[in-house]
N, C-alpha and C positions, 0 to 999 in steps of 0.2 A: 354475511347473508348469502344465500344461494340464489343466484341471478339466472339459473338455468332451468327454473321451475317450468314444467310443461313445454319444454323446448327440445329440439332434436340433439341427441348426445352421441357424437361421432366416436365409436369405438369399434374394434374389429371383433365381431362375433358372428356365429352362425344365423343369429335372428337378423342382424344388420345386414347380411348378405343376400337375404331373401328380397324378392322384388317386392315393391309397394303394393301391387294388387294381390299377390300371394298373401301378404301379411293381413291386408284388408279382409279378404275373403275368409281366411283362417279366423281371424278375429270375430267376423260376423257369425260364422258357423259355431264357434265356441260359445258366444254370447246367447245365441238362440237355443242351442243345446241345454245351457246351464238354466235358462229361463223356463224352458218347457219341462224339464225334469223335476220330479219331487222325490226321486229316490236318493236317500241320504248317502247310500254306498257310491252311487255314481257320481254325485256331488263331491264327496269326500276324495274319490280318486282324481276328479278333475282339478280340485283344489291342490292336491299334491303335485300333479303335473304342471299346473300353472306356476307353482313355486319353483319347480325344477326348471321351467323355461325362464323364468325371471333370472335365476341364477346364471343360466346358460347365455343369456343376453349381455352379461357383464356390465349391466347398469347397476351402479352402486345404490344401496337403499338411501343413503343421505342425500342423493341427488333428487329423489322423489318423495321424500319423507314428509314434506310440508303438504303435498297434495294428498298423500296417503291420510295424514292425521284430519284433514278437512273431510275427506271421504268417510272416515270412521266416526267423525262428529255427526255428519248427515245420517250415517247408519243408525246411530243410537237414537237421534231424534225420530228417525223413521220407525224404528221399533216402538217407540213410546207411542207415536201417533197411531199406528196399527193397533195397539192394545187399547188405546183410549176410544177409538172410533169403531173397532170391531173386536170386542174382547172374547167372542166365541167363535171366530172364523175357523180356528183349528177343529172345533167341535162340529161345524158344518161340513169340513172337507173330510174328516176321518169318521164321522158317524157315530162316535162315542163320546161320553163325557165322564171324565175322572177328575173330580174337584180336588184341588190341593188345599186351598183355603179361601174364604170370602174376604175380599179387600173392603169395599164399602158400595153402597148402592147396588147397581147391577153388575159390578165388577167382580168376577170370580175367577181366580187363577186356576187353570185346568192343565193337565199334562198334554192334551192335544194342542192347546194354544202355544205352549212353551216349545213343543216339538215343530209346530208349524213355524213359529218365528225362528227357531234355530235353523230350519231348512232355508227359510227366507235370507237370513244372515249369511248362511253358507253359499247361496246363490251369488250374493254380492261379492264375497271373499273369493270366489272362484274366478270372477270376472276382473276384479280390480288389479292383480299383479299383471295380467295380460294386456289390460288396457293401459296401464303405466308403461309396459314395455312397447306397446304399439305406438304410443305417443313419443316415447324416447328414442325409438329405433327407426322411425320413418321420417325421412327428409321431407319437408313440405312440398317441394316440387314433385318428388317421387309420390307423394300422397295424392296430389292433384291428377297426376298421370293415371294413378291407379283408379280414381274415381272415374275418370274419362274412359278407361278401358272397360269397366263394368257397365257402362252405358248411361252414367249421369252426365248432364249437359256440360260443356266445356266452360260456359259461363259460370256456373255453380261451382265446378271443380276449382277454377281460378280464384273465386271468391274465398273458397275455404283456404287454398294455399296462401293468399294474401294475409287472411285472419291469423294463420298459424305463424306466418313470418313476423307479424307485428307483436306477438306475445313477448319474445325476448327484448324488443325495443321498449315496450312499455315497462317491462321489469327493470330494464337499465336506467330508463328515465325516473322511475321511482327511487332507486338507489341514489342517483344523482341528486334529485331534490332532497332526499332525506340527508345526504351528507352536507349539502348546502345549507339546510336548516341547522344541522348540528354545528357548522362552522360559525353560524350567527349566534349560537349560544343555546339554541332550543334543542332539548335532548329528545330526539326521535328514536333512540335505540329501544331494544326490547326491555332494557333495565328500567326505563322510565314508566311511570304509572300512566293510565289512561288520562287522568285528570291533568297531568303535567303535559301531555302531548296536546291536549285540547287548549 
């Protein structure tokens, strides 16, 4: 089991050598740009650059894979919810309607809705690699100092740093409890079914 999920990973890379405030400001500007843009070409280029920066950070994918998969599950649920609650949002944004086929009731799949949801997904995929790099390449103390440098109160910055420091402790405790349960004969591994674990 990976006990380093959402924790600082100490490797020597150009991203790790940046100061905490530089990483924070760049990540915020990157996120704002991705969220405000609906130009697929811009989002596509940002996505490619974010993958290059992820590779440059020397953080291995397997170290952040679990978090990435959780985010992908959220992304799928989000896309389904957007379609359920606003099936013609793309039509409203782009001002045209090209129906592909009618599903049921008021739900009609349109080219505009597919394009809108593709852009929305691309926005998330543009931010995810750099978000994972930011969390993995920033020491909690350095992150607290960067928050303080950009004007956030010391109390709040210190609280965030403490919370980030406890994530590895909680993960370590989970692994120790799981191993203790397995030593008692209760299978808590991923091979066991949910019913057996309960």
